[in-house]
C-alpha positions as CSV (number, residue, x, y, z in Angstrom):
1,M,-40.7,18.0,-2.6
2,T,-38.5,21.0,-2.4
3,D,-37.8,23.2,0.6
4,M,-36.4,26.7,0.0
5,A,-34.3,28.1,2.6
6,D,-32.0,31.2,2.2
7,D,-32.5,31.1,-1.6
8,R,-30.8,27.7,-1.7
9,L,-32.5,24.6,-2.9
10,V,-32.3,21.9,-0.2
11,N,-33.6,18.5,0.5
12,V,-34.7,17.7,-3.2
13,K,-36.6,14.3,-3.5
14,V,-37.4,12.9,-6.8
15,H,-40.5,10.6,-6.8
16,K,-41.1,8.5,-9.8
17,R,-44.7,8.7,-11.1
18,V,-46.4,5.5,-11.1
19,D,-49.4,4.6,-13.3
20,P,-51.1,1.6,-11.8
21,I,-52.6,0.4,-15.1
22,A,-49.1,0.4,-16.8
23,A,-47.5,-1.0,-13.7
24,E,-49.7,-4.1,-14.0
25,A,-48.6,-4.4,-17.8
26,G,-45.1,-4.1,-16.8
27,R,-44.6,-0.6,-18.1
28,S,-43.5,2.6,-16.6
29,F,-45.7,5.9,-16.6
30,L,-44.3,7.0,-20.1
31,G,-44.7,3.6,-21.6
32,R,-41.0,2.5,-21.3
33,G,-39.8,-0.5,-19.5
34,D,-37.9,-0.1,-16.2
35,D,-34.7,-0.7,-18.0
36,Q,-35.1,2.5,-20.1
37,A,-35.9,4.7,-17.0
38,Q,-34.3,8.1,-17.0
39,P,-30.8,8.4,-15.7
40,D,-30.1,9.9,-12.3
41,N,-28.2,12.9,-13.9
42,D,-31.1,14.6,-15.4
43,P,-30.2,17.8,-17.1
44,L,-32.9,19.6,-15.0
45,D,-30.9,18.9,-11.8
46,S,-27.9,20.8,-13.0
47,P,-26.8,23.9,-11.0
48,P,-27.9,26.4,-13.8
49,M,-31.4,24.8,-13.9
50,Q,-31.6,24.9,-10.1
51,A,-30.5,28.6,-10.1
52,L,-33.2,29.3,-12.8
53,F,-35.7,27.4,-10.6
54,R,-34.9,29.4,-7.6
55,R,-35.1,32.7,-9.7
56,L,-38.5,31.7,-11.0
57,M,-40.0,30.7,-7.5
58,G,-38.6,34.1,-6.3
59,F,-40.6,35.9,-8.9
60,T,-43.6,33.9,-8.1
61,R,-43.4,34.5,-4.3
62,R,-42.8,38.2,-4.9
63,E,-45.9,38.6,-7.3
64,M,-48.0,36.6,-4.7
65,D,-47.0,39.0,-2.0
66,L,-47.6,42.1,-4.1
67,Q,-51.0,40.9,-5.2
68,A,-52.2,39.6,-1.8
69,E,-54.0,42.8,-0.8
70,N,-55.7,43.1,-4.1
71,R,-56.8,39.4,-3.9
72,V,-58.4,39.9,-0.5
73,Q,-60.2,43.0,-1.7
74,M,-61.4,40.9,-4.7
75,A,-62.6,38.1,-2.3
76,I,-64.6,40.8,-0.4
77,D,-66.1,42.2,-3.6
78,H,-67.1,38.7,-4.8
79,D,-68.9,38.0,-1.4
80,Y,-70.7,41.4,-1.7
81,Y,-71.8,40.4,-5.2
82,D,-73.0,37.0,-3.8
83,H,-74.8,38.8,-1.0
84,I,-72.5,37.5,1.8
85,Q,-72.0,40.8,3.8
86,W,-72.7,39.8,7.3
87,A,-69.8,39.0,9.7
88,V,-70.3,35.3,10.9
89,D,-70.9,36.3,14.6
90,D,-73.5,38.8,13.4
91,A,-75.3,36.2,11.3
92,V,-75.2,33.8,14.2
93,T,-76.8,36.4,16.3
94,L,-79.5,37.3,13.9
95,E,-80.3,33.5,13.4
96,S,-80.4,33.0,17.2
97,R,-83.2,35.6,17.3
98,G,-85.0,33.9,14.5
99,Q,-84.0,36.4,11.8
100,L,-82.5,35.7,8.4
101,P,-79.2,37.5,7.6
102,A,-80.9,38.9,4.4
103,V,-79.4,41.5,2.2
104,Y,-81.1,43.5,-0.5
105,N,-78.5,45.5,-2.7
106,K,-80.0,48.4,-4.8
107,I,-77.8,50.0,-7.3
């Protein structure tokens, strides 16, 4: 798991993937024995790769922030298409009166 704080990569924990079937047979996830496991100094843990990771995660976060408003509007549009147009409290009020919160869209 990685925690991002102040654009620095901190608290990195690497968890070895375990395949239960391969573990019973004495093999690791990639089919190698434990003696052939990857070394601790993986090239992906180097400072340039960590900087690239931070940069790419920054791009991802920025795009998610930029697209958030449009994604909310898309969700509203999908609900409209699926005839989900009543607010929850309004639908509960209608159902308590014995009415269905029905919608008939005519285009």
